[in-house]
DOTORLUM-886580 format. One record per residue: residue in three letters; x, z, y of N, C-alpha, C, O in turn; chain. Coordinates in nm, 2 decimals, padded with zeros to 4 digits. Last residue first. Layout:
BEGIN
REC  code     npx     npz     npy    capx    capz    capy     cpx     cpz     cpy     opx     opz     opy  unit
REC   ala       X       Z       Y       X       Z       Y       X       Z       Y       X       Z       Y     A
...
//
This chain:
BEGIN
REC  code     npx     npz     npy    capx    capz    capy     cpx     cpz     cpy     opx     opz     opy  unit
REC   pro   02.12  -00.03  -01.18   02.23  -00.12  -01.20   02.31  -00.10  -01.33   02.41  -00.17  -01.36     A
REC   asn   01.83   00.00  -01.11   01.89   00.05  -01.24   02.02  -00.04  -01.27   02.01  -00.11  -01.37     A
REC   leu   01.73  -00.13  -00.90   01.72   00.02  -00.90   01.79   00.08  -01.02   01.81   00.20  -01.02     A
REC   gln   01.76  -00.40  -00.96   01.82  -00.34  -00.83   01.83  -00.19  -00.84   01.92  -00.13  -00.78     A
REC   gln   01.62  -00.42  -01.20   01.76  -00.45  -01.19   01.83  -00.39  -01.07   01.94  -00.33  -01.08     A
REC   tyr   01.36  -00.36  -01.10   01.43  -00.28  -01.21   01.58  -00.30  -01.20   01.65  -00.20  -01.21     A
REC   leu   01.33  -00.58  -00.93   01.34  -00.44  -00.88   01.40  -00.35  -00.98   01.48  -00.26  -00.94     A
REC   trp   01.32  -00.79  -01.12   01.42  -00.79  -01.01   01.44  -00.65  -00.96   01.55  -00.60  -00.94     A
REC   ala   01.09  -00.71  -01.26   01.22  -00.72  -01.33   01.33  -00.72  -01.23   01.43  -00.65  -01.25     A
REC   arg   00.89  -00.73  -01.06   00.92  -00.60  -01.13   01.06  -00.60  -01.20   01.13  -00.50  -01.19     A
REC   ala   00.91  -01.00  -01.00   00.95  -00.90  -00.89   00.98  -00.77  -00.96   01.07  -00.70  -00.92     A
REC   val   00.82  -01.12  -01.23   00.95  -01.15  -01.19   01.00  -01.04  -01.09   01.11  -00.99  -01.09     A
REC   lys   00.55  -01.02  -01.24   00.64  -00.99  -01.35   00.79  -01.01  -01.31   00.88  -00.93  -01.34     A
REC   trp   00.45  -01.12  -01.00   00.45  -00.97  -01.02   00.55  -00.94  -01.13   00.63  -00.84  -01.12     A
REC   asp   00.47  -01.39  -01.04   00.56  -01.33  -00.94   00.56  -01.18  -00.96   00.67  -01.12  -00.93     A
REC   arg   00.27  -01.42  -01.25   00.41  -01.46  -01.27   00.51  -01.39  -01.17   00.61  -01.33  -01.21     A
REC   met   00.04  -01.32  -01.12   00.09  -01.26  -01.24   00.24  -01.29  -01.27   00.31  -01.20  -01.31     A
REC   val   00.02  -01.50  -00.90   00.04  -01.36  -00.88   00.10  -01.29  -01.00   00.19  -01.21  -00.99     A
REC   thr  -00.01  -01.74  -01.04   00.11  -01.72  -00.96   00.13  -01.57  -00.93   00.25  -01.53  -00.93     A
REC   arg  -00.26  -01.69  -01.16  -00.14  -01.71  -01.24  -00.01  -01.69  -01.17   00.08  -01.64  -01.22     A
REC   val  -00.42  -01.68  -00.93  -00.40  -01.56  -01.01  -00.28  -01.57  -01.10  -00.20  -01.47  -01.12     A
REC   ser  -00.29  -01.87  -00.65  -00.36  -01.86  -00.78  -00.33  -01.72  -00.85  -00.23  -01.66  -00.82     A
REC   ile  -00.33  -01.77  -00.31  -00.26  -01.83  -00.42  -00.34  -01.81  -00.55  -00.44  -01.74  -00.55     A
REC   gly  -00.39  -01.61  -00.08  -00.43  -01.75  -00.09  -00.36  -01.83  -00.20  -00.32  -01.95  -00.18     A
REC   leu  -00.35  -01.35  -00.06  -00.24  -01.43  -00.03  -00.27  -01.58  -00.04  -00.19  -01.67   00.00     A
REC   val  -00.60  -01.24  -00.12  -00.53  -01.20   00.01  -00.43  -01.30   00.04  -00.41  -01.34   00.16     A
REC   glu  -00.64  -01.35  -00.37  -00.73  -01.38  -00.26  -00.67  -01.35  -00.13  -00.68  -01.43  -00.04     A
REC   ala  -00.44  -01.23  -00.52  -00.45  -01.38  -00.51  -00.53  -01.42  -00.39  -00.50  -01.51  -00.31     A
REC   thr  -00.53  -00.97  -00.51  -00.40  -01.01  -00.45  -00.40  -01.16  -00.43  -00.35  -01.20  -00.32     A
REC   glu  -00.77  -00.99  -00.65  -00.77  -00.95  -00.51  -00.64  -00.99  -00.44  -00.65  -01.03  -00.33     A
REC   glu  -00.66  -01.06  -00.91  -00.76  -01.15  -00.84  -00.76  -01.12  -00.69  -00.76  -01.21  -00.61     A
REC   asp  -00.50  -00.84  -00.97  -00.44  -00.97  -00.96  -00.53  -01.07  -00.88  -00.48  -01.14  -00.80     A
REC   ser  -00.61  -00.57  -00.76  -00.60  -00.64  -00.88  -00.53  -00.77  -00.86  -00.50  -00.81  -00.75     A
REC   leu  -00.45  -00.32  -00.55  -00.53  -00.44  -00.57  -00.51  -00.51  -00.71  -00.40  -00.50  -00.76     A
REC   gly  -00.31  -00.10  -00.47  -00.40  -00.09  -00.59  -00.49  -00.21  -00.61  -00.59  -00.20  -00.68     A
REC   gly  -00.13  -00.10  -00.27  -00.27  -00.12  -00.24  -00.36  -00.11  -00.35  -00.48  -00.10  -00.33     A
REC   phe   00.12  -00.05  -00.40   00.07   00.04  -00.29  -00.07   00.02  -00.26  -00.14   00.12  -00.22     A
REC   phe   00.11  -00.25  -00.61   00.15  -00.11  -00.63   00.10  -00.02  -00.52   00.04   00.08  -00.56     A
REC   arg  -00.01  -00.49  -00.51  -00.05  -00.44  -00.64  -00.01  -00.29  -00.65  -00.10  -00.21  -00.69     A
REC   leu   00.09  -00.51  -00.25  -00.05  -00.52  -00.27  -00.09  -00.46  -00.40  -00.19  -00.38  -00.41     A
REC   glu   00.37  -00.50  -00.30   00.31  -00.41  -00.20   00.16  -00.40  -00.23   00.10  -00.29  -00.23     A
REC   val   00.41  -00.71  -00.48   00.44  -00.57  -00.52   00.37  -00.47  -00.43   00.31  -00.38  -00.47     A
REC   ile   00.34  -00.92  -00.30   00.26  -00.89  -00.43   00.28  -00.75  -00.48   00.19  -00.68  -00.51     A
REC   arg   00.54  -00.90  -00.11   00.40  -00.88  -00.07   00.31  -00.85  -00.19   00.22  -00.76  -00.19     A
REC   ser   00.76  -00.98  -00.27   00.75  -00.85  -00.21   00.61  -00.81  -00.17   00.57  -00.69  -00.19     A
REC   gln   00.68  -01.24  -00.33   00.69  -01.14  -00.44   00.69  -01.00  -00.38   00.63  -00.91  -00.44     A
REC   arg   00.69  -01.35  -00.07   00.57  -01.35  -00.14   00.57  -01.25  -00.26   00.48  -01.17  -00.28     A
REC   pro   00.96  -01.33   00.01   00.86  -01.26   00.08   00.73  -01.25   00.00   00.66  -01.14   00.01     A
REC   asp   01.25  -01.31  -00.14   01.12  -01.38  -00.17   01.00  -01.30  -00.11   00.95  -01.20  -00.17     A
REC   arg   01.46  -01.20   00.01   01.49  -01.29  -00.10   01.36  -01.38  -00.13   01.37  -01.50  -00.14     A
REC   lys   01.34  -01.02   00.18   01.43  -01.12   00.24   01.46  -01.23   00.14   01.48  -01.35   00.17     A
REC   ala   01.20  -00.87   00.00   01.12  -00.94   00.11   01.21  -01.05   00.17   01.16  -01.16   00.21     A
REC   leu   01.40  -00.75  -00.14   01.32  -00.85  -00.21   01.24  -00.93  -00.10   01.23  -01.05  -00.12     A
REC   arg   01.49  -00.57   00.05   01.58  -00.67   00.01   01.50  -00.79  -00.06   01.53  -00.90  -00.04     A
REC   glu   01.26  -00.41   00.06   01.30  -00.48   00.19   01.40  -00.59   00.15   01.39  -00.70   00.20     A
REC   leu   01.25  -00.31  -00.19   01.15  -00.39  -00.15   01.18  -00.47  -00.03   01.14  -00.59  -00.01     A
REC   ala   01.48  -00.15  -00.17   01.48  -00.26  -00.27   01.37  -00.36  -00.23   01.39  -00.48  -00.24     A
REC   glu   01.39   00.04   00.01   01.50  -00.04   00.05   01.51  -00.16  -00.05   01.54  -00.27   00.00     A
REC   asp   01.18   00.16  -00.15   01.15   00.09  -00.02   01.26   00.00   00.02   01.24  -00.11   00.07     A
REC   leu   01.33   00.27  -00.35   01.24   00.17  -00.38   01.20   00.09  -00.26   01.19  -00.03  -00.26     A
REC   ala   01.48   00.46  -00.20   01.55   00.35  -00.27   01.46   00.24  -00.31   01.49   00.12  -00.30     A
REC   leu   01.27   00.62  -00.12   01.34   00.54  -00.02   01.42   00.43  -00.08   01.43   00.32  -00.03     A
REC   phe   01.20   00.73  -00.36   01.10   00.65  -00.29   01.17   00.56  -00.19   01.13   00.45  -00.17     A
REC   gln   01.43   00.87  -00.41   01.39   00.77  -00.50   01.29   00.68  -00.44   01.29   00.56  -00.46     A
REC   gln   01.45   01.05  -00.20   01.54   00.94  -00.20   01.50   00.84  -00.30   01.54   00.72  -00.28     A
REC   pro   01.27   01.26  -00.25   01.22   01.15  -00.17   01.32   01.03  -00.17   01.28   00.92  -00.13     A
REC   ala   01.24   01.47  -00.46   01.33   01.36  -00.47   01.29   01.24  -00.38   01.26   01.13  -00.44     A
REC   glu   01.04   01.65  -00.45   01.17   01.70  -00.44   01.28   01.59  -00.44   01.40   01.62  -00.42     A
REC   pro   00.81   01.49  -00.49   00.84   01.54  -00.36   00.98   01.60  -00.34   01.03   01.60  -00.23     A
REC   gln   00.87   01.20  -00.68   00.85   01.34  -00.68   00.89   01.39  -00.54   00.98   01.34  -00.48     A
REC   val   00.74   00.89  -00.79   00.81   00.97  -00.69   00.77   01.11  -00.69   00.65   01.15  -00.70     A
REC   leu   00.75   00.69  -01.00   00.70   00.83  -01.02   00.77   00.92  -00.92   00.84   01.01  -00.96     A
REC   val   00.89   00.47  -00.92   00.74   00.46  -00.92   00.68   00.60  -00.93   00.57   00.62  -00.88     A
REC   ala   01.15   00.56  -00.95   01.10   00.53  -00.81   00.95   00.53  -00.81   00.88   00.57  -00.71     A
REC   glu   01.16   00.57  -01.23   01.18   00.70  -01.15   01.12   00.68  -01.01   01.06   00.77  -00.95     A
REC   asp   01.14   00.30  -01.29   01.04   00.40  -01.33   01.04   00.53  -01.26   00.94   00.59  -01.23     A
REC   phe   01.37   00.20  -01.17   01.24   00.16  -01.12   01.13   00.26  -01.16   01.05   00.29  -01.08     A
REC   ser   01.62   00.45  -01.13   01.56   00.35  -01.21   01.42   00.31  -01.14   01.37   00.39  -01.06     A
REC   val   01.84   00.48  -00.84   01.75   00.53  -00.94   01.68   00.42  -01.02   01.69   00.30  -00.97     A
REC   lys   02.12   00.57  -00.65   02.05   00.47  -00.72   01.96   00.54  -00.82   02.00   00.64  -00.88     A
REC   gln   02.09   00.77  -00.35   02.14   00.75  -00.48   02.06   00.64  -00.55   01.95   00.62  -00.51     A
REC   asp   02.20   00.90  -00.03   02.11   00.82  -00.11   02.18   00.80  -00.25   02.30   00.82  -00.26     A
REC   ser   02.19   01.17   00.21   02.26   01.10   00.10   02.16   01.02   00.01   02.06   01.08  -00.03     A
REC   gly   02.06   01.31   00.41   02.09   01.17   00.43   02.16   01.10   00.31   02.19   00.98   00.33     A
REC   gly   02.01   01.58   00.35   02.11   01.55   00.44   02.15   01.40   00.45   02.26   01.37   00.50     A
REC   arg   01.80   01.66   00.20   01.91   01.60   00.13   02.03   01.56   00.22   02.14   01.52   00.18     A
REC   lys   01.60   01.78   00.35   01.64   01.84   00.23   01.77   01.79   00.18   01.85   01.86   00.11     A
REC   lys   01.56   01.62   00.59   01.56   01.77   00.59   01.63   01.83   00.47   01.71   01.92   00.48     A
REC   ala   01.57   01.36   00.50   01.66   01.40   00.61   01.67   01.56   00.61   01.78   01.61   00.64     A
REC   his   01.35   01.37   00.32   01.49   01.34   00.28   01.59   01.39   00.38   01.69   01.45   00.34     A
REC   lys   01.14   01.40   00.49   01.17   01.50   00.39   01.31   01.49   00.34   01.38   01.59   00.32     A
REC   ala   01.15   01.17   00.64   01.15   01.30   00.70   01.19   01.41   00.61   01.28   01.49   00.64     A
REC   arg   01.13   00.98   00.43   01.25   00.98   00.52   01.26   01.12   00.58   01.37   01.17   00.59     A
REC   ala   00.87   01.04   00.33   00.99   01.05   00.24   01.12   01.06   00.33   01.20   01.14   00.30     A
REC   his   00.72   00.96   00.56   00.71   01.10   00.50   00.84   01.13   00.42   00.90   01.24   00.43     A
REC   asp   00.78   00.69   00.57   00.81   00.78   00.69   00.81   00.93   00.64   00.90   01.00   00.68     A
REC   val   00.67   00.61   00.33   00.81   00.59   00.35   00.85   00.69   00.47   00.96   00.75   00.46     A
REC   leu   00.40   00.67   00.37   00.47   00.74   00.26   00.62   00.73   00.28   00.69   00.82   00.25     A
REC   ile   00.34   00.50   00.58   00.32   00.64   00.60   00.40   00.72   00.49   00.47   00.81   00.52     A
REC   arg   00.40   00.25   00.47   00.47   00.29   00.58   00.46   00.44   00.60   00.56   00.51   00.63     A
REC   arg   00.20   00.24   00.27   00.34   00.24   00.23   00.42   00.29   00.34   00.51   00.37   00.32     A
REC   met  -00.03   00.24   00.43   00.00   00.36   00.34   00.14   00.36   00.30   00.20   00.47   00.29     A
REC   ile   00.01  -00.01   00.54   00.01   00.11   00.63   00.03   00.23   00.55   00.11   00.32   00.59     A
REC   asn  -00.02  -00.18   00.32   00.10  -00.18   00.40   00.11  -00.06   00.48   00.22   00.00   00.49     A
REC   ala  -00.28  -00.12   00.25  -00.17  -00.09   00.16  -00.04  -00.09   00.23   00.04   00.00   00.20     A
REC   ala  -00.42  -00.22   00.47  -00.43  -00.07   00.44  -00.31  -00.03   00.35  -00.25   00.07   00.37     A
REC   val  -00.38  -00.49   00.43  -00.32  -00.42   00.55  -00.32  -00.27   00.53  -00.22  -00.21   00.57     A
REC   gly  -00.54  -00.51   00.20  -00.39  -00.54   00.20  -00.32  -00.48   00.31  -00.21  -00.43   00.30     A
REC   phe  -00.78  -00.44   00.29  -00.72  -00.34   00.20  -00.57  -00.38   00.18  -00.49  -00.29   00.15     A
REC   phe  -00.84  -00.67   00.44  -00.84  -00.54   00.50  -00.76  -00.44   00.42  -00.68  -00.36   00.47     A
REC   his  -00.82  -00.87   00.24  -00.73  -00.87   00.36  -00.72  -00.73   00.42  -00.61  -00.68   00.45     A
REC   ala  -01.04  -00.80   00.09  -00.91  -00.79   00.03  -00.80  -00.79   00.14  -00.70  -00.72   00.13     A
REC   arg  -01.26  -00.84   00.27  -01.23  -00.71   00.22  -01.08  -00.70   00.16  -01.01  -00.60   00.19     A
REC   asn  -01.14  -01.08   00.51  -01.23  -01.04   00.41  -01.19  -00.90   00.36  -01.09  -00.84   00.42     A
REC   gln  -01.01  -01.12   00.75  -01.06  -01.24   00.68  -01.17  -01.20   00.58  -01.27  -01.26   00.56     A
REC   trp  -01.00  -00.99   01.07  -01.02  -00.96   00.93  -01.08  -01.08   00.86  -01.19  -01.12   00.90     A
REC   ser  -00.79  -01.03   01.30  -00.91  -01.10   01.26  -00.92  -01.08   01.11  -00.86  -01.16   01.03     A
REC   ile  -00.67  -00.79   01.52  -00.66  -00.84   01.38  -00.80  -00.91   01.35  -00.90  -00.85   01.37     A
REC   gly  -00.70  -00.67   01.77  -00.66  -00.81   01.76  -00.65  -00.87   01.62  -00.62  -00.99   01.61     A
REC   asp  -00.59  -00.34   01.70  -00.66  -00.44   01.78  -00.61  -00.58   01.76  -00.49  -00.60   01.73     A
REC   gln  -00.57  -00.10   01.50  -00.53  -00.24   01.49  -00.61  -00.34   01.57  -00.70  -00.40   01.51     A
REC   gly  -00.67   00.15   01.50  -00.59   00.11   01.61  -00.54  -00.03   01.61  -00.46  -00.07   01.70     A
REC   ala  -00.77   00.18   01.25  -00.87   00.17   01.36  -00.80   00.13   01.49  -00.86   00.07   01.58     A
REC   leu  -00.54   00.20   01.10  -00.62   00.08   01.09  -00.72   00.07   01.21  -00.74  -00.04   01.26     A
REC   arg  -00.45   00.45   01.19  -00.37   00.34   01.22  -00.45   00.21   01.20  -00.43   00.11   01.28     A
REC   leu  -00.67   00.61   01.09  -00.64   00.61   01.23  -00.55   00.49   01.27  -00.58   00.42   01.37     A
REC   tyr  -00.64   00.56   00.81  -00.76   00.51   00.89  -00.74   00.51   01.04  -00.78   00.41   01.10     A
REC   ala  -00.39   00.68   00.76  -00.41   00.53   00.74  -00.53   00.48   00.82  -00.53   00.38   00.88     A
REC   glu  -00.46   00.94   00.82  -00.35   00.87   00.90  -00.37   00.72   00.88  -00.35   00.65   00.98     A
REC   his  -00.66   00.99   00.63  -00.69   01.00   00.77  -00.58   00.93   00.86  -00.62   00.86   00.95     A
REC   val  -00.52   00.94   00.39  -00.64   00.86   00.42  -00.66   00.87   00.57  -00.68   00.77   00.64     A
REC   leu  -00.33   01.15   00.40  -00.29   01.01   00.39  -00.40   00.92   00.43  -00.38   00.82   00.51     A
REC   ala  -00.49   01.37   00.40  -00.41   01.35   00.52  -00.36   01.20   00.52  -00.35   01.14   00.62     A
REC   thr  -00.60   01.34   00.14  -00.69   01.34   00.26  -00.61   01.31   00.39  -00.65   01.23   00.47     A
REC   ala  -00.37   01.37  -00.02  -00.45   01.25  -00.02  -00.54   01.24   00.11  -00.54   01.13   00.17     A
REC   gln  -00.11   01.55   00.15  -00.22   01.55   00.06  -00.30   01.41   00.08  -00.28   01.34   00.18     A
REC   leu   00.22   01.62   00.14   00.13   01.52   00.20   00.01   01.51   00.10   00.03   01.46  -00.01     A
REC   thr   00.36   01.80  -00.02   00.32   01.84   00.11   00.23   01.75   00.18   00.16   01.79   00.28     A
REC   his   00.25   01.85  -00.36   00.32   01.76  -00.26   00.27   01.80  -00.12   00.15   01.84  -00.10     A
REC   gly   00.12   01.99  -00.56   00.19   02.07  -00.45   00.27   01.98  -00.35   00.34   02.04  -00.27     A
REC   ser   00.21   01.77  -00.83   00.11   01.86  -00.76   00.19   01.95  -00.67   00.30   01.99  -00.69     A
REC   arg   00.39   01.48  -00.76   00.38   01.61  -00.83   00.28   01.69  -00.75   00.26   01.68  -00.63     A
REC   glu   00.25   01.15  -00.74   00.33   01.26  -00.69   00.30   01.39  -00.77   00.21   01.40  -00.85     A
REC   arg   00.08   00.97  -00.84   00.22   00.95  -00.87   00.31   01.06  -00.82   00.42   01.07  -00.86     A
REC   arg  -00.15   01.05  -00.72  -00.14   01.08  -00.86   00.00   01.05  -00.91   00.04   01.11  -01.01     A
REC   met  -00.13   00.94  -00.47  -00.10   01.08  -00.48  -00.09   01.12  -00.63  -00.02   01.22  -00.66     A
REC   his  -00.20   00.67  -00.50  -00.07   00.71  -00.46  -00.04   00.85  -00.49   00.07   00.88  -00.54     A
REC   val  -00.47   00.71  -00.58  -00.38   00.64  -00.67  -00.23   00.67  -00.63  -00.15   00.70  -00.72     A
REC   gly  -00.57   00.84  -00.36  -00.57   00.91  -00.48  -00.47   00.84  -00.58  -00.40   00.91  -00.66     A
REC   ala  -00.56   00.63  -00.18  -00.47   00.74  -00.16  -00.46   00.83  -00.28  -00.35   00.88  -00.32     A
REC   leu  -00.76   00.47  -00.29  -00.62   00.42  -00.28  -00.52   00.54  -00.26  -00.42   00.54  -00.33     A
REC   arg  -00.98   00.64  -00.25  -00.95   00.60  -00.38  -00.80   00.55  -00.39  -00.73   00.59  -00.48     A
REC   arg  -00.98   00.64   00.03  -00.96   00.77  -00.04  -00.92   00.74  -00.19  -00.84   00.81  -00.24     A
REC   leu  -01.04   00.38   00.08  -00.91   00.43   00.12  -00.88   00.56   00.05  -00.77   00.59   00.01     A
REC   glu  -01.30   00.38  -00.01  -01.20   00.30  -00.08  -01.06   00.34  -00.04  -00.97   00.35  -00.13     A
REC   ala  -01.42   00.56   00.17  -01.43   00.59   00.02  -01.32   00.51  -00.05  -01.26   00.56  -00.14     A
REC   tyr  -01.38   00.43   00.41  -01.32   00.56   00.39  -01.31   00.59   00.24  -01.21   00.64   00.19     A
REC   val  -01.54   00.20   00.37  -01.39   00.19   00.39  -01.32   00.32   00.36  -01.22   00.32   00.29     A
REC   val  -01.79   00.33   00.37  -01.75   00.25   00.25  -01.59   00.23   00.26  -01.53   00.25   00.15     A
REC   pro  -01.81   00.46   00.62  -01.82   00.53   00.49  -01.77   00.46   00.37  -01.70   00.52   00.28     A
REC   ile  -01.77   00.22   00.80  -01.68   00.34   00.79  -01.69   00.42   00.66  -01.59   00.44   00.60     A
REC   leu  -01.98   00.04   00.80  -01.86   00.01   00.73  -01.77   00.13   00.70  -01.71   00.15   00.60     A
REC   arg  -02.19   00.13   00.96  -02.22   00.11   00.82  -02.09   00.09   00.73  -02.09   00.12   00.61     A
REC   ser  -02.06   00.15   01.20  -02.11   00.27   01.15  -02.15   00.25   01.00  -02.15   00.35   00.92     A
REC   gln  -01.98  -00.12   01.23  -01.88  -00.02   01.22  -01.94   00.11   01.16  -01.88   00.16   01.07     A
REC   ala  -02.23  -00.25   01.27  -02.15  -00.28   01.15  -02.04  -00.17   01.13  -02.02  -00.14   01.01     A
REC   asp  -02.29  -00.16   01.52  -02.37  -00.11   01.41  -02.30  -00.13   01.28  -02.31  -00.05   01.19     A
REC   arg  -02.12  -00.31   01.68  -02.09  -00.17   01.66  -02.17  -00.10   01.55  -02.13  -00.01   01.49     A
REC   asn  -02.01  -00.62   01.68  -02.13  -00.54   01.64  -02.09  -00.40   01.60  -02.03  -00.38   01.49     A
REC   gly  -01.80  -00.78   01.75  -01.84  -00.68   01.84  -01.97  -00.60   01.80  -02.02  -00.53   01.89     A
REC   asn  -01.68  -00.95   01.56  -01.77  -01.01   01.66  -01.83  -00.91   01.76  -01.92  -00.95   01.84     A
REC   lys  -01.57  -00.76   01.39  -01.48  -00.85   01.47  -01.56  -00.91   01.59  -01.50  -00.93   01.70     A
REC   leu  -01.81  -00.68   01.27  -01.73  -00.58   01.36  -01.64  -00.66   01.45  -01.62  -00.63   01.57     A
REC   gln  -01.87  -00.90   01.13  -01.96  -00.85   01.23  -01.89  -00.76   01.33  -01.91  -00.77   01.45     A
REC   ile  -01.65  -00.91   00.95  -01.68  -01.02   01.04  -01.77  -00.98   01.16  -01.74  -01.01   01.27     A
REC   leu  -01.70  -00.67   00.82  -01.58  -00.68   00.89  -01.59  -00.80   00.99  -01.54  -00.79   01.10     A
REC   leu  -01.95  -00.73   00.70  -01.94  -00.62   00.80  -01.81  -00.63   00.88  -01.82  -00.60   01.00     A
REC   asn  -01.86  -00.93   00.52  -01.96  -00.96   00.62  -01.96  -00.85   00.73  -01.96  -00.89   00.85     A
REC   thr  -01.69  -00.78   00.35  -01.64  -00.89   00.43  -01.73  -00.92   00.55  -01.69  -00.94   00.66     A
REC   val  -01.89  -00.61   00.24  -01.77  -00.56   00.32  -01.72  -00.66   00.41  -01.69  -00.64   00.53     A
REC   glu  -02.04  -00.80   00.10  -02.10  -00.73   00.22  -01.99  -00.66   00.30  -02.01  -00.65   00.43     A
REC   gly  -01.85  -00.88  -00.09  -01.90  -00.98   00.01  -01.97  -00.91   00.13  -01.95  -00.96   00.24     A
REC   pro  -01.82  -00.64  -00.24  -01.71  -00.69  -00.16  -01.75  -00.79  -00.05  -01.70  -00.80   00.06     A
REC   ser  -02.13  -00.44  -00.20  -02.05  -00.54  -00.26  -01.93  -00.59  -00.17  -01.93  -00.57  -00.05     A
REC   ile  -02.20  -00.10  -00.22  -02.19  -00.22  -00.14  -02.09  -00.32  -00.20  -01.99  -00.28  -00.24     A
REC   gly  -02.18   00.10  -00.40  -02.30   00.08  -00.34  -02.31  -00.04  -00.25  -02.41  -00.07  -00.19     A
REC   met  -01.98   00.22  -00.55  -01.95   00.20  -00.41  -02.08   00.17  -00.34  -02.09   00.22  -00.23     A
//
């Protein structure tokens, strides 16, 4: 990457304070990391998916750039927000595809099937999203951990940093959340 996480945090703080030079130095780094995250998401998709990684990155970047008033805490916070935005983009894409191809019918799927979303089966991704929404009502922290780990590609340590909790808590909640989601998606 050529720039440390601490330097990314420093650039985010400078940007928040109005330093436009920081933005020109930050954009290539952030774009490269967003591209990596999009690649993680798109590797779960079948080749030939109608949403390409570059389009996902561009849409996420545009939405991030439009986030006025956010006080970026650090690199992990920035990419946590990016994970949420990418999830929303993928959900919106799946909903649109599902509405066109499936006529709105939903079905239960296993957690493993939902993780390996295929473009011909957007209902699997939607089922995972709905289960995550239910988890958020039951345990918001566990839902956020799944979002950061699965959609954001953050490590246990980065997730702990974003949420201000211990790595052990992240690991425990990640395990519990995965089991709960599996149960929800595989009745």
